mmCIF file as Biopython writes it, N, C-alpha, C and O atoms, coordinates in Angstrom:
data_model
#
loop_
_atom_site.group_PDB
_atom_site.id
_atom_site.type_symbol
_atom_site.label_atom_id
_atom_site.label_alt_id
_atom_site.label_comp_id
_atom_site.label_asym_id
_atom_site.label_entity_id
_atom_site.label_seq_id
_atom_site.pdbx_PDB_ins_code
_atom_site.Cartn_x
_atom_site.Cartn_y
_atom_site.Cartn_z
_atom_site.occupancy
_atom_site.B_iso_or_equiv
_atom_site.auth_seq_id
_atom_site.auth_asym_id
_atom_site.pdbx_PDB_model_num
ATOM 1   N N  . UNK A ? 1  ? 33.506  21.360  -8.339  1.0 0.0 1  A 1 
ATOM 2   C CA . UNK A ? 1  ? 32.455  21.291  -8.610  1.0 0.0 1  A 1 
ATOM 3   C C  . UNK A ? 1  ? 31.680  20.426  -10.049 1.0 0.0 1  A 1 
ATOM 4   O O  . UNK A ? 1  ? 32.038  20.774  -11.174 1.0 0.0 1  A 1 
ATOM 5   N N  . UNK A ? 2  ? 30.850  19.548  -9.922  1.0 0.0 2  A 1 
ATOM 6   C CA . UNK A ? 2  ? 30.561  19.497  -11.109 1.0 0.0 2  A 1 
ATOM 7   C C  . UNK A ? 2  ? 30.044  20.145  -12.335 1.0 0.0 2  A 1 
ATOM 8   O O  . UNK A ? 2  ? 29.842  21.346  -12.154 1.0 0.0 2  A 1 
ATOM 9   N N  . UNK A ? 3  ? 29.816  19.799  -13.318 1.0 0.0 3  A 1 
ATOM 10  C CA . UNK A ? 3  ? 29.206  20.772  -14.190 1.0 0.0 3  A 1 
ATOM 11  C C  . UNK A ? 3  ? 28.450  19.793  -15.280 1.0 0.0 3  A 1 
ATOM 12  O O  . UNK A ? 3  ? 29.024  18.966  -15.987 1.0 0.0 3  A 1 
ATOM 13  N N  . UNK A ? 4  ? 27.271  20.022  -15.263 1.0 0.0 4  A 1 
ATOM 14  C CA . UNK A ? 4  ? 26.336  19.765  -16.453 1.0 0.0 4  A 1 
ATOM 15  C C  . UNK A ? 4  ? 26.801  19.722  -17.743 1.0 0.0 4  A 1 
ATOM 16  O O  . UNK A ? 4  ? 27.062  20.789  -18.300 1.0 0.0 4  A 1 
ATOM 17  N N  . UNK A ? 5  ? 26.982  18.470  -18.433 1.0 0.0 5  A 1 
ATOM 18  C CA . UNK A ? 5  ? 27.394  18.487  -19.830 1.0 0.0 5  A 1 
ATOM 19  C C  . UNK A ? 5  ? 26.121  19.282  -20.831 1.0 0.0 5  A 1 
ATOM 20  O O  . UNK A ? 5  ? 26.485  20.189  -21.580 1.0 0.0 5  A 1 
ATOM 21  N N  . UNK A ? 6  ? 24.886  18.949  -20.795 1.0 0.0 6  A 1 
ATOM 22  C CA . UNK A ? 6  ? 23.607  19.626  -21.799 1.0 0.0 6  A 1 
ATOM 23  C C  . UNK A ? 6  ? 22.568  19.878  -20.410 1.0 0.0 6  A 1 
ATOM 24  O O  . UNK A ? 6  ? 22.361  19.337  -19.324 1.0 0.0 6  A 1 
ATOM 25  N N  . UNK A ? 7  ? 22.114  20.955  -21.130 1.0 0.0 7  A 1 
ATOM 26  C CA . UNK A ? 7  ? 21.062  21.602  -20.405 1.0 0.0 7  A 1 
ATOM 27  C C  . UNK A ? 7  ? 20.039  20.485  -20.207 1.0 0.0 7  A 1 
ATOM 28  O O  . UNK A ? 7  ? 19.735  19.818  -21.196 1.0 0.0 7  A 1 
ATOM 29  N N  . UNK A ? 8  ? 19.508  20.231  -19.088 1.0 0.0 8  A 1 
ATOM 30  C CA . UNK A ? 8  ? 17.906  19.586  -19.550 1.0 0.0 8  A 1 
ATOM 31  C C  . UNK A ? 8  ? 16.682  20.088  -19.736 1.0 0.0 8  A 1 
ATOM 32  O O  . UNK A ? 8  ? 16.158  20.935  -19.013 1.0 0.0 8  A 1 
ATOM 33  N N  . UNK A ? 9  ? 16.006  19.381  -21.091 1.0 0.0 9  A 1 
ATOM 34  C CA . UNK A ? 9  ? 14.663  20.487  -21.220 1.0 0.0 9  A 1 
ATOM 35  C C  . UNK A ? 9  ? 13.446  20.507  -20.438 1.0 0.0 9  A 1 
ATOM 36  O O  . UNK A ? 9  ? 13.043  19.724  -19.579 1.0 0.0 9  A 1 
ATOM 37  N N  . UNK A ? 10 ? 12.984  21.481  -20.877 1.0 0.0 10 A 1 
ATOM 38  C CA . UNK A ? 10 ? 11.646  21.658  -19.616 1.0 0.0 10 A 1 
ATOM 39  C C  . UNK A ? 10 ? 10.544  20.161  -19.902 1.0 0.0 10 A 1 
ATOM 40  O O  . UNK A ? 10 ? 9.970   19.454  -19.074 1.0 0.0 10 A 1 
ATOM 41  N N  . UNK A ? 11 ? 10.568  20.099  -21.146 1.0 0.0 11 A 1 
ATOM 42  C CA . UNK A ? 11 ? 9.726   18.747  -21.271 1.0 0.0 11 A 1 
ATOM 43  C C  . UNK A ? 11 ? 10.178  17.477  -20.039 1.0 0.0 11 A 1 
ATOM 44  O O  . UNK A ? 11 ? 9.483   17.058  -19.114 1.0 0.0 11 A 1 
ATOM 45  N N  . UNK A ? 12 ? 11.035  17.235  -20.279 1.0 0.0 12 A 1 
ATOM 46  C CA . UNK A ? 12 ? 12.165  16.060  -19.583 1.0 0.0 12 A 1 
ATOM 47  C C  . UNK A ? 12 ? 11.960  16.437  -17.931 1.0 0.0 12 A 1 
ATOM 48  O O  . UNK A ? 12 ? 12.021  15.648  -16.988 1.0 0.0 12 A 1 
ATOM 49  N N  . UNK A ? 13 ? 11.714  17.815  -17.896 1.0 0.0 13 A 1 
ATOM 50  C CA . UNK A ? 13 ? 11.754  17.913  -16.215 1.0 0.0 13 A 1 
ATOM 51  C C  . UNK A ? 13 ? 10.441  17.896  -15.604 1.0 0.0 13 A 1 
ATOM 52  O O  . UNK A ? 13 ? 10.206  17.670  -14.417 1.0 0.0 13 A 1 
ATOM 53  N N  . UNK A ? 14 ? 9.472   18.199  -16.667 1.0 0.0 14 A 1 
ATOM 54  C CA . UNK A ? 14 ? 7.961   18.160  -16.391 1.0 0.0 14 A 1 
ATOM 55  C C  . UNK A ? 14 ? 7.470   16.712  -15.977 1.0 0.0 14 A 1 
ATOM 56  O O  . UNK A ? 14 ? 6.982   16.285  -14.930 1.0 0.0 14 A 1 
ATOM 57  N N  . UNK A ? 15 ? 7.745   16.183  -17.046 1.0 0.0 15 A 1 
ATOM 58  C CA . UNK A ? 15 ? 7.729   14.379  -16.869 1.0 0.0 15 A 1 
ATOM 59  C C  . UNK A ? 15 ? 7.891   13.608  -15.738 1.0 0.0 15 A 1 
ATOM 60  O O  . UNK A ? 15 ? 7.127   12.806  -15.201 1.0 0.0 15 A 1 
ATOM 61  N N  . UNK A ? 16 ? 9.465   14.125  -15.346 1.0 0.0 16 A 1 
ATOM 62  C CA . UNK A ? 16 ? 9.903   13.460  -14.260 1.0 0.0 16 A 1 
ATOM 63  C C  . UNK A ? 16 ? 8.960   13.854  -13.048 1.0 0.0 16 A 1 
ATOM 64  O O  . UNK A ? 16 ? 8.772   12.964  -12.218 1.0 0.0 16 A 1 
ATOM 65  N N  . UNK A ? 17 ? 8.431   14.905  -12.873 1.0 0.0 17 A 1 
ATOM 66  C CA . UNK A ? 17 ? 7.888   15.686  -11.787 1.0 0.0 17 A 1 
ATOM 67  C C  . UNK A ? 17 ? 6.800   15.184  -11.616 1.0 0.0 17 A 1 
ATOM 68  O O  . UNK A ? 17 ? 6.317   14.888  -10.522 1.0 0.0 17 A 1 
ATOM 69  N N  . UNK A ? 18 ? 6.121   14.983  -13.072 1.0 0.0 18 A 1 
ATOM 70  C CA . UNK A ? 18 ? 4.441   14.500  -12.890 1.0 0.0 18 A 1 
ATOM 71  C C  . UNK A ? 18 ? 4.347   12.876  -12.432 1.0 0.0 18 A 1 
ATOM 72  O O  . UNK A ? 18 ? 3.522   12.366  -11.674 1.0 0.0 18 A 1 
ATOM 73  N N  . UNK A ? 19 ? 5.396   12.277  -13.100 1.0 0.0 19 A 1 
ATOM 74  C CA . UNK A ? 19 ? 5.848   10.780  -12.731 1.0 0.0 19 A 1 
ATOM 75  C C  . UNK A ? 19 ? 5.676   10.812  -10.982 1.0 0.0 19 A 1 
ATOM 76  O O  . UNK A ? 19 ? 4.772   10.393  -10.259 1.0 0.0 19 A 1 
ATOM 77  N N  . UNK A ? 20 ? 6.651   11.332  -10.753 1.0 0.0 20 A 1 
ATOM 78  C CA . UNK A ? 20 ? 6.845   11.653  -9.246  1.0 0.0 20 A 1 
ATOM 79  C C  . UNK A ? 20 ? 5.616   11.869  -8.512  1.0 0.0 20 A 1 
ATOM 80  O O  . UNK A ? 20 ? 5.500   11.218  -7.474  1.0 0.0 20 A 1 
ATOM 81  N N  . UNK A ? 21 ? 4.521   12.778  -8.891  1.0 0.0 21 A 1 
ATOM 82  C CA . UNK A ? 21 ? 3.285   13.171  -8.452  1.0 0.0 21 A 1 
ATOM 83  C C  . UNK A ? 21 ? 2.241   12.031  -8.485  1.0 0.0 21 A 1 
ATOM 84  O O  . UNK A ? 21 ? 1.460   11.712  -7.588  1.0 0.0 21 A 1 
ATOM 85  N N  . UNK A ? 22 ? 2.385   11.517  -9.640  1.0 0.0 22 A 1 
ATOM 86  C CA . UNK A ? 22 ? 1.116   10.524  -9.670  1.0 0.0 22 A 1 
ATOM 87  C C  . UNK A ? 22 ? 1.362   8.914   -9.074  1.0 0.0 22 A 1 
ATOM 88  O O  . UNK A ? 22 ? 0.512   8.024   -9.040  1.0 0.0 22 A 1 
ATOM 89  N N  . UNK A ? 23 ? 2.974   8.822   -8.561  1.0 0.0 23 A 1 
ATOM 90  C CA . UNK A ? 23 ? 2.849   7.670   -7.892  1.0 0.0 23 A 1 
ATOM 91  C C  . UNK A ? 23 ? 2.436   7.796   -6.654  1.0 0.0 23 A 1 
ATOM 92  O O  . UNK A ? 23 ? 2.041   6.787   -6.069  1.0 0.0 23 A 1 
ATOM 93  N N  . UNK A ? 24 ? 2.444   9.289   -5.881  1.0 0.0 24 A 1 
ATOM 94  C CA . UNK A ? 24 ? 1.672   9.294   -4.488  1.0 0.0 24 A 1 
ATOM 95  C C  . UNK A ? 24 ? 0.317   8.829   -4.750  1.0 0.0 24 A 1 
ATOM 96  O O  . UNK A ? 24 ? -0.168  7.888   -4.121  1.0 0.0 24 A 1 
ATOM 97  N N  . UNK A ? 25 ? -0.408  9.565   -5.809  1.0 0.0 25 A 1 
ATOM 98  C CA . UNK A ? 25 ? -2.179  9.867   -5.977  1.0 0.0 25 A 1 
ATOM 99  C C  . UNK A ? 25 ? -2.664  8.360   -5.966  1.0 0.0 25 A 1 
ATOM 100 O O  . UNK A ? 25 ? -3.756  8.064   -5.482  1.0 0.0 25 A 1 
ATOM 101 N N  . UNK A ? 26 ? -1.607  7.193   -6.650  1.0 0.0 26 A 1 
ATOM 102 C CA . UNK A ? 26 ? -2.322  6.018   -6.541  1.0 0.0 26 A 1 
ATOM 103 C C  . UNK A ? 26 ? -2.860  5.229   -5.190  1.0 0.0 26 A 1 
ATOM 104 O O  . UNK A ? 26 ? -2.203  5.227   -4.149  1.0 0.0 26 A 1 
ATOM 105 N N  . UNK A ? 27 ? -3.686  4.796   -5.280  1.0 0.0 27 A 1 
ATOM 106 C CA . UNK A ? 27 ? -4.304  3.999   -4.402  1.0 0.0 27 A 1 
ATOM 107 C C  . UNK A ? 27 ? -3.327  2.729   -4.056  1.0 0.0 27 A 1 
ATOM 108 O O  . UNK A ? 27 ? -2.785  2.280   -5.065  1.0 0.0 27 A 1 
ATOM 109 N N  . UNK A ? 28 ? -3.041  2.157   -3.014  1.0 0.0 28 A 1 
ATOM 110 C CA . UNK A ? 28 ? -2.456  1.327   -2.557  1.0 0.0 28 A 1 
ATOM 111 C C  . UNK A ? 28 ? -3.128  -0.014  -3.088  1.0 0.0 28 A 1 
ATOM 112 O O  . UNK A ? 28 ? -4.355  -0.107  -3.059  1.0 0.0 28 A 1 
ATOM 113 N N  . UNK A ? 29 ? -2.251  -1.175  -3.629  1.0 0.0 29 A 1 
ATOM 114 C CA . UNK A ? 29 ? -2.906  -2.177  -4.271  1.0 0.0 29 A 1 
ATOM 115 C C  . UNK A ? 29 ? -3.689  -3.168  -2.945  1.0 0.0 29 A 1 
ATOM 116 O O  . UNK A ? 29 ? -3.025  -3.407  -1.937  1.0 0.0 29 A 1 
ATOM 117 N N  . UNK A ? 30 ? -4.735  -3.548  -3.037  1.0 0.0 30 A 1 
ATOM 118 C CA . UNK A ? 30 ? -5.575  -4.509  -1.944  1.0 0.0 30 A 1 
ATOM 119 C C  . UNK A ? 30 ? -5.854  -6.006  -2.553  1.0 0.0 30 A 1 
ATOM 120 O O  . UNK A ? 30 ? -6.192  -6.408  -3.667  1.0 0.0 30 A 1 
ATOM 121 N N  . UNK A ? 31 ? -5.563  -6.627  -1.338  1.0 0.0 31 A 1 
ATOM 122 C CA . UNK A ? 31 ? -6.069  -8.131  -2.011  1.0 0.0 31 A 1 
ATOM 123 C C  . UNK A ? 31 ? -7.063  -8.856  -1.127  1.0 0.0 31 A 1 
ATOM 124 O O  . UNK A ? 31 ? -7.141  -8.786  0.100   1.0 0.0 31 A 1 
ATOM 125 N N  . UNK A ? 32 ? -7.871  -9.624  -2.033  1.0 0.0 32 A 1 
ATOM 126 C CA . UNK A ? 32 ? -8.965  -10.113 -0.824  1.0 0.0 32 A 1 
ATOM 127 C C  . UNK A ? 32 ? -8.275  -11.561 0.142   1.0 0.0 32 A 1 
ATOM 128 O O  . UNK A ? 32 ? -7.614  -12.553 -0.167  1.0 0.0 32 A 1 
ATOM 129 N N  . UNK A ? 33 ? -8.836  -11.035 1.384   1.0 0.0 33 A 1 
ATOM 130 C CA . UNK A ? 33 ? -8.415  -11.947 2.494   1.0 0.0 33 A 1 
ATOM 131 C C  . UNK A ? 33 ? -9.009  -13.106 1.720   1.0 0.0 33 A 1 
ATOM 132 O O  . UNK A ? 33 ? -9.956  -12.988 0.942   1.0 0.0 33 A 1 
ATOM 133 N N  . UNK A ? 34 ? -8.167  -14.612 2.089   1.0 0.0 34 A 1 
ATOM 134 C CA . UNK A ? 34 ? -8.525  -15.787 1.373   1.0 0.0 34 A 1 
ATOM 135 C C  . UNK A ? 34 ? -9.539  -16.571 2.646   1.0 0.0 34 A 1 
ATOM 136 O O  . UNK A ? 34 ? -10.089 -17.613 2.287   1.0 0.0 34 A 1 
ATOM 137 N N  . UNK A ? 35 ? -9.721  -16.227 3.699   1.0 0.0 35 A 1 
ATOM 138 C CA . UNK A ? 35 ? -10.391 -16.682 4.581   1.0 0.0 35 A 1 
ATOM 139 C C  . UNK A ? 35 ? -12.151 -15.902 4.862   1.0 0.0 35 A 1 
ATOM 140 O O  . UNK A ? 35 ? -13.214 -16.510 4.991   1.0 0.0 35 A 1 
ATOM 141 N N  . UNK A ? 36 ? -11.913 -14.421 4.885   1.0 0.0 36 A 1 
ATOM 142 C CA . UNK A ? 36 ? -12.960 -13.814 5.005   1.0 0.0 36 A 1 
ATOM 143 C C  . UNK A ? 36 ? -13.347 -12.921 3.875   1.0 0.0 36 A 1 
ATOM 144 O O  . UNK A ? 36 ? -14.389 -12.266 3.860   1.0 0.0 36 A 1 
ATOM 145 N N  . UNK A ? 37 ? -12.538 -12.931 3.023   1.0 0.0 37 A 1 
ATOM 146 C CA . UNK A ? 37 ? -12.728 -12.241 1.531   1.0 0.0 37 A 1 
ATOM 147 C C  . UNK A ? 37 ? -12.700 -10.502 1.492   1.0 0.0 37 A 1 
ATOM 148 O O  . UNK A ? 37 ? -12.934 -9.807  0.503   1.0 0.0 37 A 1 
ATOM 149 N N  . UNK A ? 38 ? -12.296 -9.969  3.053   1.0 0.0 38 A 1 
ATOM 150 C CA . UNK A ? 38 ? -12.234 -8.632  3.140   1.0 0.0 38 A 1 
ATOM 151 C C  . UNK A ? 38 ? -11.088 -8.152  2.821   1.0 0.0 38 A 1 
ATOM 152 O O  . UNK A ? 38 ? -10.038 -8.706  3.146   1.0 0.0 38 A 1 
ATOM 153 N N  . UNK A ? 39 ? -11.172 -6.614  1.870   1.0 0.0 39 A 1 
ATOM 154 C CA . UNK A ? 39 ? -10.234 -6.094  1.622   1.0 0.0 39 A 1 
ATOM 155 C C  . UNK A ? 39 ? -8.544  -6.122  2.463   1.0 0.0 39 A 1 
ATOM 156 O O  . UNK A ? 39 ? -8.564  -6.008  3.688   1.0 0.0 39 A 1 
ATOM 157 N N  . UNK A ? 40 ? -7.462  -6.241  1.914   1.0 0.0 40 A 1 
ATOM 158 C CA . UNK A ? 40 ? -6.642  -6.408  2.611   1.0 0.0 40 A 1 
ATOM 159 C C  . UNK A ? 40 ? -5.173  -5.867  2.009   1.0 0.0 40 A 1 
ATOM 160 O O  . UNK A ? 40 ? -5.027  -5.793  0.789   1.0 0.0 40 A 1 
ATOM 161 N N  . UNK A ? 41 ? -4.285  -5.561  2.762   1.0 0.0 41 A 1 
ATOM 162 C CA . UNK A ? 41 ? -3.072  -4.977  1.934   1.0 0.0 41 A 1 
ATOM 163 C C  . UNK A ? 41 ? -2.165  -6.409  2.045   1.0 0.0 41 A 1 
ATOM 164 O O  . UNK A ? 41 ? -2.068  -7.097  3.061   1.0 0.0 41 A 1 
ATOM 165 N N  . UNK A ? 42 ? -1.495  -6.688  0.668   1.0 0.0 42 A 1 
ATOM 166 C CA . UNK A ? 42 ? -0.985  -8.000  0.668   1.0 0.0 42 A 1 
ATOM 167 C C  . UNK A ? 42 ? 0.468   -7.884  1.752   1.0 0.0 42 A 1 
ATOM 168 O O  . UNK A ? 42 ? 1.148   -6.915  2.089   1.0 0.0 42 A 1 
ATOM 169 N N  . UNK A ? 43 ? 0.547   -9.366  2.089   1.0 0.0 43 A 1 
ATOM 170 C CA . UNK A ? 43 ? 1.623   -9.709  3.236   1.0 0.0 43 A 1 
ATOM 171 C C  . UNK A ? 43 ? 1.273   -8.959  4.503   1.0 0.0 43 A 1 
ATOM 172 O O  . UNK A ? 43 ? 2.248   -8.765  5.230   1.0 0.0 43 A 1 
ATOM 173 N N  . UNK A ? 44 ? 0.238   -8.541  4.898   1.0 0.0 44 A 1 
ATOM 174 C CA . UNK A ? 44 ? -0.404  -8.117  6.089   1.0 0.0 44 A 1 
ATOM 175 C C  . UNK A ? 44 ? -1.033  -8.969  6.471   1.0 0.0 44 A 1 
ATOM 176 O O  . UNK A ? 44 ? -1.360  -9.960  5.818   1.0 0.0 44 A 1 
ATOM 177 N N  . UNK A ? 45 ? -1.439  -8.619  8.110   1.0 0.0 45 A 1 
ATOM 178 C CA . UNK A ? 45 ? -2.476  -9.332  8.766   1.0 0.0 45 A 1 
ATOM 179 C C  . UNK A ? 45 ? -3.857  -8.741  8.558   1.0 0.0 45 A 1 
ATOM 180 O O  . UNK A ? 45 ? -4.138  -7.543  8.528   1.0 0.0 45 A 1 
ATOM 181 N N  . UNK A ? 46 ? -4.711  -9.822  8.412   1.0 0.0 46 A 1 
ATOM 182 C CA . UNK A ? 46 ? -6.088  -9.197  7.956   1.0 0.0 46 A 1 
ATOM 183 C C  . UNK A ? 46 ? -6.637  -8.264  9.031   1.0 0.0 46 A 1 
ATOM 184 O O  . UNK A ? 46 ? -6.017  -8.470  10.074  1.0 0.0 46 A 1 
ATOM 185 N N  . UNK A ? 47 ? -7.494  -7.388  9.163   1.0 0.0 47 A 1 
ATOM 186 C CA . UNK A ? 47 ? -8.131  -6.639  10.206  1.0 0.0 47 A 1 
ATOM 187 C C  . UNK A ? 47 ? -9.144  -7.239  10.619  1.0 0.0 47 A 1 
ATOM 188 O O  . UNK A ? 47 ? -9.318  -7.245  11.837  1.0 0.0 47 A 1 
ATOM 189 N N  . UNK A ? 48 ? -10.005 -7.844  9.853   1.0 0.0 48 A 1 
ATOM 190 C CA . UNK A ? 48 ? -11.150 -7.953  9.788   1.0 0.0 48 A 1 
ATOM 191 C C  . UNK A ? 48 ? -11.365 -9.359  10.811  1.0 0.0 48 A 1 
ATOM 192 O O  . UNK A ? 48 ? -12.073 -9.399  11.817  1.0 0.0 48 A 1 
ATOM 193 N N  . UNK A ? 49 ? -10.442 -10.609 10.173  1.0 0.0 49 A 1 
ATOM 194 C CA . UNK A ? 49 ? -10.311 -11.925 10.825  1.0 0.0 49 A 1 
ATOM 195 C C  . UNK A ? 49 ? -9.199  -11.977 11.667  1.0 0.0 49 A 1 
ATOM 196 O O  . UNK A ? 49 ? -9.251  -12.788 12.592  1.0 0.0 49 A 1 
ATOM 197 N N  . UNK A ? 50 ? -8.179  -11.266 11.538  1.0 0.0 50 A 1 
ATOM 198 C CA . UNK A ? 50 ? -6.762  -11.568 12.070  1.0 0.0 50 A 1 
ATOM 199 C C  . UNK A ? 50 ? -5.975  -12.775 11.847  1.0 0.0 50 A 1 
ATOM 200 O O  . UNK A ? 50 ? -5.391  -13.365 12.756  1.0 0.0 50 A 1 
ATOM 201 N N  . UNK A ? 51 ? -5.966  -13.168 10.504  1.0 0.0 51 A 1 
ATOM 202 C CA . UNK A ? 51 ? -5.203  -14.160 10.051  1.0 0.0 51 A 1 
ATOM 203 C C  . UNK A ? 51 ? -4.418  -14.071 9.044   1.0 0.0 51 A 1 
ATOM 204 O O  . UNK A ? 51 ? -4.810  -13.561 7.994   1.0 0.0 51 A 1 
ATOM 205 N N  . UNK A ? 52 ? -3.526  -14.416 9.153   1.0 0.0 52 A 1 
ATOM 206 C CA . UNK A ? 52 ? -2.064  -14.392 8.061   1.0 0.0 52 A 1 
ATOM 207 C C  . UNK A ? 52 ? -1.507  -15.795 7.601   1.0 0.0 52 A 1 
ATOM 208 O O  . UNK A ? 52 ? -0.903  -16.515 8.397   1.0 0.0 52 A 1 
ATOM 209 N N  . UNK A ? 53 ? -1.757  -16.205 6.127   1.0 0.0 53 A 1 
ATOM 210 C CA . UNK A ? 53 ? -1.523  -17.316 5.810   1.0 0.0 53 A 1 
ATOM 211 C C  . UNK A ? 53 ? -2.062  -18.254 6.550   1.0 0.0 53 A 1 
ATOM 212 O O  . UNK A ? 53 ? -1.281  -19.126 6.931   1.0 0.0 53 A 1 
ATOM 213 N N  . UNK A ? 54 ? -3.351  -18.356 6.926   1.0 0.0 54 A 1 
ATOM 214 C CA . UNK A ? 54 ? -3.923  -19.556 7.453   1.0 0.0 54 A 1 
ATOM 215 C C  . UNK A ? 54 ? -3.892  -19.690 8.893   1.0 0.0 54 A 1 
ATOM 216 O O  . UNK A ? 54 ? -4.627  -20.507 9.448   1.0 0.0 54 A 1 
ATOM 217 N N  . UNK A ? 55 ? -3.039  -18.896 9.586   1.0 0.0 55 A 1 
ATOM 218 C CA . UNK A ? 55 ? -2.807  -18.826 10.981  1.0 0.0 55 A 1 
ATOM 219 C C  . UNK A ? 55 ? -3.511  -17.734 11.676  1.0 0.0 55 A 1 
ATOM 220 O O  . UNK A ? 55 ? -3.762  -16.728 11.011  1.0 0.0 55 A 1 
ATOM 221 N N  . UNK A ? 56 ? -3.866  -17.778 12.908  1.0 0.0 56 A 1 
ATOM 222 C CA . UNK A ? 56 ? -4.284  -16.631 13.853  1.0 0.0 56 A 1 
ATOM 223 C C  . UNK A ? 56 ? -3.319  -15.867 14.161  1.0 0.0 56 A 1 
ATOM 224 O O  . UNK A ? 56 ? -2.332  -16.544 14.448  1.0 0.0 56 A 1 
ATOM 225 N N  . UNK A ? 57 ? -3.134  -14.753 14.239  1.0 0.0 57 A 1 
ATOM 226 C CA . UNK A ? 57 ? -2.432  -13.841 14.343  1.0 0.0 57 A 1 
ATOM 227 C C  . UNK A ? 57 ? -2.403  -12.854 15.565  1.0 0.0 57 A 1 
ATOM 228 O O  . UNK A ? 57 ? -1.580  -12.472 16.397  1.0 0.0 57 A 1 
ATOM 229 N N  . UNK A ? 58 ? -3.883  -12.612 15.209  1.0 0.0 58 A 1 
ATOM 230 C CA . UNK A ? 58 ? -4.282  -11.291 16.226  1.0 0.0 58 A 1 
ATOM 231 C C  . UNK A ? 58 ? -5.653  -11.946 16.678  1.0 0.0 58 A 1 
ATOM 232 O O  . UNK A ? 58 ? -6.406  -12.505 15.880  1.0 0.0 58 A 1 
ATOM 233 N N  . UNK A ? 59 ? -5.915  -11.817 18.090  1.0 0.0 59 A 1 
ATOM 234 C CA . UNK A ? 59 ? -7.060  -12.362 18.795  1.0 0.0 59 A 1 
ATOM 235 C C  . UNK A ? 59 ? -7.973  -11.197 18.541  1.0 0.0 59 A 1 
ATOM 236 O O  . UNK A ? 59 ? -7.731  -10.035 18.866  1.0 0.0 59 A 1 
ATOM 237 N N  . UNK A ? 60 ? -9.163  -11.675 17.860  1.0 0.0 60 A 1 
ATOM 238 C CA . UNK A ? 60 ? -10.312 -10.595 17.663  1.0 0.0 60 A 1 
ATOM 239 C C  . UNK A ? 60 ? -11.246 -10.487 18.841  1.0 0.0 60 A 1 
ATOM 240 O O  . UNK A ? 60 ? -11.678 -11.476 19.432  1.0 0.0 60 A 1 
ATOM 241 N N  . UNK A ? 61 ? -11.518 -9.319  19.137  1.0 0.0 61 A 1 
ATOM 242 C CA . UNK A ? 61 ? -12.264 -9.215  20.353  1.0 0.0 61 A 1 
ATOM 243 C C  . UNK A ? 61 ? -13.926 -8.769  20.013  1.0 0.0 61 A 1 
ATOM 244 O O  . UNK A ? 61 ? -14.170 -7.757  19.355  1.0 0.0 61 A 1 
ATOM 245 N N  . UNK A ? 62 ? -14.862 -9.538  20.477  1.0 0.0 62 A 1 
ATOM 246 C CA . UNK A ? 62 ? -16.304 -9.048  20.018  1.0 0.0 62 A 1 
ATOM 247 C C  . UNK A ? 62 ? -17.175 -8.326  21.056  1.0 0.0 62 A 1 
ATOM 248 O O  . UNK A ? 62 ? -16.672 -7.819  22.058  1.0 0.0 62 A 1 
ATOM 249 N N  . UNK A ? 63 ? -18.234 -8.295  20.848  1.0 0.0 63 A 1 
ATOM 250 C CA . UNK A ? 63 ? -18.762 -7.684  22.023  1.0 0.0 63 A 1 
ATOM 251 C C  . UNK A ? 63 ? -19.607 -8.370  23.123  1.0 0.0 63 A 1 
ATOM 252 O O  . UNK A ? 63 ? -20.044 -7.883  24.165  1.0 0.0 63 A 1 
ATOM 253 N N  . UNK A ? 64 ? -19.731 -9.675  22.610  1.0 0.0 64 A 1 
ATOM 254 C CA . UNK A ? 64 ? -19.973 -10.663 23.621  1.0 0.0 64 A 1 
ATOM 255 C C  . UNK A ? 64 ? -19.161 -10.897 24.612  1.0 0.0 64 A 1 
ATOM 256 O O  . UNK A ? 64 ? -19.685 -10.974 25.723  1.0 0.0 64 A 1 
ATOM 257 N N  . UNK A ? 65 ? -17.625 -11.081 24.502  1.0 0.0 65 A 1 
ATOM 258 C CA . UNK A ? 65 ? -16.678 -11.234 25.118  1.0 0.0 65 A 1 
ATOM 259 C C  . UNK A ? 65 ? -16.266 -9.929  26.140  1.0 0.0 65 A 1 
ATOM 260 O O  . UNK A ? 65 ? -15.854 -9.986  27.298  1.0 0.0 65 A 1 
ATOM 261 N N  . UNK A ? 66 ? -16.465 -9.014  25.487  1.0 0.0 66 A 1 
ATOM 262 C CA . UNK A ? 66 ? -16.411 -7.740  26.351  1.0 0.0 66 A 1 
ATOM 263 C C  . UNK A ? 66 ? -17.163 -7.447  27.504  1.0 0.0 66 A 1 
ATOM 264 O O  . UNK A ? 66 ? -16.768 -6.768  28.452  1.0 0.0 66 A 1 
ATOM 265 N N  . UNK A ? 67 ? -18.177 -7.943  27.395  1.0 0.0 67 A 1 
ATOM 266 C CA . UNK A ? 67 ? -19.078 -7.472  28.437  1.0 0.0 67 A 1 
ATOM 267 C C  . UNK A ? 67 ? -19.248 -8.402  29.750  1.0 0.0 67 A 1 
ATOM 268 O O  . UNK A ? 67 ? -19.997 -8.052  30.662  1.0 0.0 67 A 1 
#
């Protein structure tokens, strides 16, 4: 079994734990859609207009077509 060479200090342990916790709390980065300017995640299809890189990927249904 491996043995530690030096004891890890309390400050280093707490710094590591707080950095890990802070990563979870940050909101994901959002970019504006170039077509409709709605906020969306980068490298994802826009949920408002259904486009990705200028191509229509997801067909959007409207209230008029559902009736």
